[in-house]
OpenMM code with the backbone's topology and positions (N, CA, C; nanometers):
from openmm import Vec3, app, unit

residues = "MET THR THR VAL ASN LYS LEU VAL SER ILE LEU ILE ILE LEU LEU ASN PHE TYR PHE VAL PRO TYR THR ILE ILE THR ILE LYS ASN MET GLU ASN SER MET PHE TYR GLY PHE SER ILE LEU PRO ILE SER LEU LEU ILE ASN LEU LEU LEU ILE THR ALA LEU MET VAL LEU LYS LYS LYS PHE ASN ARG SER VAL LEU LEU LEU ILE ILE ASN GLY LEU GLY LEU SER CYS GLY LEU PHE ILE PHE TRP LEU LEU ILE THR ILE PRO VAL".split()
positions = [
    Vec3(0.0825, -0.1198, 0.0000),
    Vec3(0.0001, -0.0003, -0.0001),
    Vec3(0.0866, 0.1258, -0.0001),
    Vec3(0.1906, 0.1255, 0.0833),
    Vec3(0.2722, 0.2459, 0.0897),
    Vec3(0.3535, 0.2666, -0.0377),
    Vec3(0.3965, 0.1582, -0.1010),
    Vec3(0.4742, 0.1738, -0.2246),
    Vec3(0.3874, 0.2262, -0.3390),
    Vec3(0.2642, 0.1799, -0.3462),
    Vec3(0.1713, 0.2298, -0.4490),
    Vec3(0.1414, 0.3764, -0.4232),
    Vec3(0.1196, 0.4113, -0.2981),
    Vec3(0.0890, 0.5493, -0.2619),
    Vec3(0.2061, 0.6408, -0.2956),
    Vec3(0.3276, 0.5965, -0.2661),
    Vec3(0.4447, 0.6776, -0.2978),
    Vec3(0.4690, 0.6856, -0.4477),
    Vec3(0.4432, 0.5770, -0.5197),
    Vec3(0.4608, 0.5774, -0.6644),
    Vec3(0.3658, 0.6759, -0.7310),
    Vec3(0.2392, 0.6750, -0.6888),
    Vec3(0.1416, 0.7683, -0.7445),
    Vec3(0.1820, 0.9115, -0.7109),
    Vec3(0.2316, 0.9350, -0.5920),
    Vec3(0.2736, 1.0693, -0.5521),
    Vec3(0.3930, 1.1170, -0.6346),
    Vec3(0.4871, 1.0289, -0.6591),
    Vec3(0.6041, 1.0660, -0.7401),
    Vec3(0.5622, 1.0951, -0.8840),
    Vec3(0.4672, 1.0192, -0.9367),
    Vec3(0.4178, 1.0461, -1.0715),
    Vec3(0.3457, 1.1799, -1.0793),
    Vec3(0.2741, 1.2175, -0.9744),
    Vec3(0.2079, 1.3489, -0.9703),
    Vec3(0.3126, 1.4599, -0.9672),
    Vec3(0.4176, 1.4407, -0.8914),
    Vec3(0.5245, 1.5412, -0.8859),
    Vec3(0.5899, 1.5555, -1.0226),
    Vec3(0.6138, 1.4440, -1.0908),
    Vec3(0.6725, 1.4495, -1.2250),
    Vec3(0.5774, 1.5145, -1.3253),
    Vec3(0.4482, 1.4900, -1.3112),
    Vec3(0.3495, 1.5510, -1.3995),
    Vec3(0.3455, 1.7030, -1.3806),
    Vec3(0.3701, 1.7474, -1.2604),
    Vec3(0.3664, 1.8907, -1.2343),
    Vec3(0.4891, 1.9632, -1.2858),
    Vec3(0.5955, 1.8900, -1.3237),
    Vec3(0.7064, 1.9554, -1.3921),
    Vec3(0.6606, 2.0141, -1.5247),
    Vec3(0.5546, 1.9612, -1.5833),
    Vec3(0.4955, 2.0179, -1.7047),
    Vec3(0.3906, 2.1223, -1.6719),
    Vec3(0.3053, 2.0941, -1.5727),
    Vec3(0.1891, 2.1799, -1.5493),
    Vec3(0.2185, 2.3089, -1.4738),
    Vec3(0.3195, 2.3138, -1.3898),
    Vec3(0.3497, 2.4398, -1.3193),
    Vec3(0.3988, 2.5464, -1.4166),
    Vec3(0.4977, 2.5187, -1.5042),
    Vec3(0.5336, 2.6210, -1.6033),
    Vec3(0.4202, 2.6531, -1.7012),
    Vec3(0.3406, 2.5515, -1.7335),
    Vec3(0.2271, 2.5734, -1.8236),
    Vec3(0.1268, 2.6696, -1.7616),
    Vec3(0.1010, 2.6560, -1.6321),
    Vec3(0.0100, 2.7457, -1.5636),
    Vec3(0.0656, 2.8873, -1.5579),
    Vec3(0.1936, 2.9013, -1.5305),
    Vec3(0.2555, 3.0333, -1.5245),
    Vec3(0.2523, 3.1019, -1.6610),
    Vec3(0.2817, 3.0278, -1.7653),
    Vec3(0.2786, 3.0847, -1.9010),
    Vec3(0.1358, 3.1229, -1.9393),
    Vec3(0.0387, 3.0419, -1.9005),
    Vec3(-0.1009, 3.0726, -1.9322),
    Vec3(-0.1461, 3.1991, -1.8598),
    Vec3(-0.1063, 3.2162, -1.7360),
    Vec3(-0.1439, 3.3363, -1.6606),
    Vec3(-0.0758, 3.4602, -1.7203),
    Vec3(0.0514, 3.4473, -1.7597),
    Vec3(0.1209, 3.5616, -1.8193),
    Vec3(0.0610, 3.6018, -1.9528),
    Vec3(0.0130, 3.5073, -2.0311),
    Vec3(-0.0429, 3.5349, -2.1634),
    Vec3(-0.1947, 3.5410, -2.1628),
    Vec3(-0.2528, 3.5727, -2.0512),
    Vec3(-0.3993, 3.5691, -2.0389),
    Vec3(-0.4681, 3.6721, -2.1290),
    Vec3(-0.4091, 3.7895, -2.1482),
    Vec3(-0.4774, 3.8923, -2.2279),
    Vec3(-0.4777, 3.8593, -2.3767),
    Vec3(-0.3847, 3.7762, -2.4239),
    Vec3(-0.3802, 3.7436, -2.5654),
    Vec3(-0.4834, 3.6393, -2.6055),
    Vec3(-0.5026, 3.5388, -2.5216),
    Vec3(-0.5960, 3.4318, -2.5566),
    Vec3(-0.6981, 3.4163, -2.4434),
    Vec3(-0.7979, 3.4999, -2.4455),
    Vec3(-0.8929, 3.5043, -2.3347),
    Vec3(-0.9687, 3.3733, -2.3170),
    Vec3(-1.0275, 3.3209, -2.4221),
    Vec3(-1.1121, 3.2030, -2.4064),
    Vec3(-1.0299, 3.0788, -2.3697),
    Vec3(-0.9215, 3.0574, -2.4393),
    Vec3(-0.8411, 2.9383, -2.4129),
    Vec3(-0.7787, 2.9433, -2.2742),
    Vec3(-0.7334, 3.0594, -2.2324),
    Vec3(-0.6732, 3.0738, -2.1010),
    Vec3(-0.7727, 3.0489, -1.9890),
    Vec3(-0.8919, 3.1025, -2.0044),
    Vec3(-0.9924, 3.0835, -1.9001),
    Vec3(-1.0453, 2.9415, -1.8961),
    Vec3(-1.0412, 2.8704, -2.0065),
    Vec3(-1.0958, 2.7347, -2.0079),
    Vec3(-0.9985, 2.6315, -1.9509),
    Vec3(-0.8692, 2.6503, -1.9704),
    Vec3(-0.7727, 2.5496, -1.9253),
    Vec3(-0.7149, 2.5836, -1.7884),
    Vec3(-0.7230, 2.7082, -1.7460),
    Vec3(-0.6593, 2.7497, -1.6208),
    Vec3(-0.7157, 2.6785, -1.4967),
    Vec3(-0.8477, 2.6609, -1.4800),
    Vec3(-0.8956, 2.5883, -1.3610),
    Vec3(-0.8470, 2.4430, -1.3561),
    Vec3(-0.8420, 2.3782, -1.4700),
    Vec3(-0.7963, 2.2403, -1.4737),
    Vec3(-0.6477, 2.2331, -1.4359),
    Vec3(-0.5708, 2.3239, -1.4900),
    Vec3(-0.4278, 2.3273, -1.4618),
    Vec3(-0.4016, 2.3603, -1.3148),
    Vec3(-0.4775, 2.4499, -1.2567),
    Vec3(-0.4602, 2.4829, -1.1166),
    Vec3(-0.4976, 2.3662, -1.0254),
    Vec3(-0.5999, 2.2905, -1.0614),
    Vec3(-0.6366, 2.1736, -0.9821),
    Vec3(-0.5273, 2.0671, -0.9859),
    Vec3(-0.4637, 2.0498, -1.1007),
    Vec3(-0.3549, 1.9547, -1.1099),
    Vec3(-0.2353, 2.0039, -1.0263),
    Vec3(-0.2155, 2.1361, -1.0236),
    Vec3(-0.1083, 2.1917, -0.9404),
    Vec3(-0.1393, 2.1714, -0.7921),
    Vec3(-0.2642, 2.1770, -0.7527),
    Vec3(-0.3009, 2.1571, -0.6122),
    Vec3(-0.2761, 2.0130, -0.5660),
    Vec3(-0.2681, 1.9205, -0.6592),
    Vec3(-0.2362, 1.7826, -0.6220),
    Vec3(-0.0959, 1.7679, -0.5657),
    Vec3(-0.0126, 1.8695, -0.5854),
    Vec3(0.1210, 1.8674, -0.5256),
    Vec3(0.1140, 1.8626, -0.3737),
    Vec3(0.0117, 1.9254, -0.3166),
    Vec3(-0.0033, 1.9271, -0.1702),
    Vec3(-0.0258, 1.7851, -0.1187),
    Vec3(-0.1185, 1.7135, -0.1790),
    Vec3(-0.1458, 1.5778, -0.1327),
    Vec3(-0.0304, 1.4830, -0.1650),
    Vec3(0.0379, 1.5082, -0.2781),
    Vec3(0.1523, 1.4222, -0.3129),
    Vec3(0.2658, 1.4398, -0.2130),
    Vec3(0.2900, 1.5621, -0.1708),
    Vec3(0.3950, 1.5854, -0.0739),
    Vec3(0.3555, 1.5359, 0.0649),
    Vec3(0.2256, 1.5369, 0.0958),
    Vec3(0.1802, 1.4835, 0.2239),
    Vec3(0.2058, 1.3333, 0.2341),
    Vec3(0.1873, 1.2624, 0.1235),
    Vec3(0.2062, 1.1173, 0.1230),
    Vec3(0.3526, 1.0811, 0.1467),
    Vec3(0.4431, 1.1654, 0.1033),
    Vec3(0.5850, 1.1341, 0.1200),
    Vec3(0.6295, 1.1461, 0.2663),
    Vec3(0.5480, 1.2078, 0.3514),
    Vec3(0.5783, 1.2090, 0.4937),
    Vec3(0.5331, 1.0783, 0.5559),
    Vec3(0.5974, 1.0388, 0.6611),
    Vec3(0.5709, 0.9090, 0.7235),
    Vec3(0.4303, 0.9015, 0.7835),
    Vec3(0.3760, 1.0141, 0.8263),
    Vec3(0.2447, 1.0149, 0.8918),
    Vec3(0.1316, 0.9775, 0.7968),
    Vec3(0.1425, 1.0153, 0.6703),
    Vec3(0.0322, 0.9969, 0.5771),
    Vec3(0.0577, 0.8911, 0.4698),
    Vec3(0.1644, 0.8159, 0.4777),
    Vec3(0.1971, 0.7258, 0.3669),
    Vec3(0.1062, 0.6020, 0.3596),
    Vec3(0.0257, 0.5766, 0.4606),
    Vec3(-0.0713, 0.4645, 0.4550),
    Vec3(-0.2144, 0.5113, 0.4371),
    Vec3(-0.2352, 0.6368, 0.4042),
    Vec3(-0.3697, 0.6923, 0.3944),
    Vec3(-0.4399, 0.6459, 0.2662),
    Vec3(-0.5523, 0.5826, 0.2827),
    Vec3(-0.6293, 0.5341, 0.1675),
    Vec3(-0.6988, 0.6501, 0.0981),
    Vec3(-0.7434, 0.7483, 0.1749),
    Vec3(-0.8115, 0.8648, 0.1150),
    Vec3(-0.7159, 0.9417, 0.0238),
    Vec3(-0.5933, 0.9620, 0.0667),
    Vec3(-0.4971, 1.0306, -0.0176),
    Vec3(-0.4609, 0.9485, -0.1402),
    Vec3(-0.4613, 0.8171, -0.1268),
    Vec3(-0.4371, 0.7302, -0.2431),
    Vec3(-0.5482, 0.7454, -0.3449),
    Vec3(-0.6711, 0.7517, -0.2987),
    Vec3(-0.7851, 0.7695, -0.3901),
    Vec3(-0.7795, 0.9055, -0.4582),
    Vec3(-0.7541, 1.0106, -0.3798),
    Vec3(-0.7474, 1.1462, -0.4348),
    Vec3(-0.6331, 1.1555, -0.5364),
    Vec3(-0.5174, 1.1039, -0.4980),
    Vec3(-0.4033, 1.1106, -0.5891),
    Vec3(-0.4222, 1.0235, -0.7124),
    Vec3(-0.4852, 0.9080, -0.6958),
    Vec3(-0.5094, 0.8212, -0.8110),
    Vec3(-0.6045, 0.8823, -0.9114),
    Vec3(-0.7141, 0.9399, -0.8616),
    Vec3(-0.8090, 1.0072, -0.9521),
    Vec3(-0.7455, 1.1303, -1.0168),
    Vec3(-0.6722, 1.2048, -0.9377),
    Vec3(-0.6051, 1.3233, -0.9919),
    Vec3(-0.4987, 1.2878, -1.0939),
    Vec3(-0.4256, 1.1797, -1.0691),
    Vec3(-0.3232, 1.1366, -1.1650),
    Vec3(-0.3866, 1.0904, -1.2954),
    Vec3(-0.4955, 1.0169, -1.2874),
    Vec3(-0.5595, 0.9700, -1.4108),
    Vec3(-0.6146, 1.0875, -1.4917),
    Vec3(-0.6768, 1.1841, -1.4240),
    Vec3(-0.7271, 1.3027, -1.4942),
    Vec3(-0.6121, 1.3859, -1.5484),
    Vec3(-0.5059, 1.4009, -1.4695),
    Vec3(-0.3913, 1.4792, -1.5121),
    Vec3(-0.3195, 1.4189, -1.6311),
    Vec3(-0.3055, 1.2875, -1.6310),
    Vec3(-0.2419, 1.2210, -1.7440),
    Vec3(-0.3274, 1.2320, -1.8696),
    Vec3(-0.4592, 1.2280, -1.8539),
    Vec3(-0.5477, 1.2439, -1.9686),
    Vec3(-0.5369, 1.3851, -2.0265),
    Vec3(-0.5366, 1.4864, -1.9414),
    Vec3(-0.5232, 1.6248, -1.9875),
    Vec3(-0.3848, 1.6454, -2.0504),
    Vec3(-0.2818, 1.5869, -1.9896),
    Vec3(-0.1469, 1.5962, -2.0458),
    Vec3(-0.1414, 1.5322, -2.1843),
    Vec3(-0.2038, 1.4171, -2.1988),
    Vec3(-0.2079, 1.3506, -2.3290),
    Vec3(-0.2820, 1.4373, -2.4319),
    Vec3(-0.3925, 1.4998, -2.3885),
    Vec3(-0.4666, 1.5871, -2.4810),
    Vec3(-0.3833, 1.7082, -2.5228),
    Vec3(-0.3116, 1.7657, -2.4276),
    Vec3(-0.2336, 1.8852, -2.4590),
    Vec3(-0.1167, 1.8576, -2.5525),
    Vec3(-0.0563, 1.7396, -2.5424),
    Vec3(0.0605, 1.7154, -2.6264),
    Vec3(0.0256, 1.6494, -2.7589),
    Vec3(-0.0941, 1.5945, -2.7752),
    Vec3(-0.1256, 1.5258, -2.8999),
    Vec3(-0.2191, 1.6013, -2.9918),
    Vec3(-0.3037, 1.6872, -2.9374),
    Vec3(-0.4010, 1.7584, -3.0227),
    Vec3(-0.3424, 1.8918, -3.0635),
    Vec3(-0.3281, 1.9169, -3.1928),
    Vec3(-0.2723, 2.0463, -3.2357),
    Vec3(-0.3731, 2.1590, -3.2135),
    Vec3(-0.3188, 2.2742, -3.1790),
    Vec3(-0.4061, 2.3915, -3.1532),
    Vec3(-0.4127, 2.4774, -3.2733),
] * unit.nanometer
topology = app.Topology()
chain = topology.addChain("A")
for resn in residues:
    res = topology.addResidue(resn, chain)
    for name in ("N", "CA", "C"):
        topology.addAtom(name, app.Element.getBySymbol(name[0]), res)
């Protein structure tokens, strides 16, 4: 259980290496692309918020938490799907 929880957390941290700069660039370029920026920004911010739960799991107190495993698992699956959409669909 703890290895799966830590693996999911590490994958979320790696996924955020793409989404944190993407969120910053989207916020900086908000005036140029109003509709696209407003539509993707909430999703990107939610994926960035998963960093909090991922870092909590890496502490010894929370590494056996089933609730954090569920939250991180659902967030990872949604984040990977959005990541796949962003890198494969041309804009």
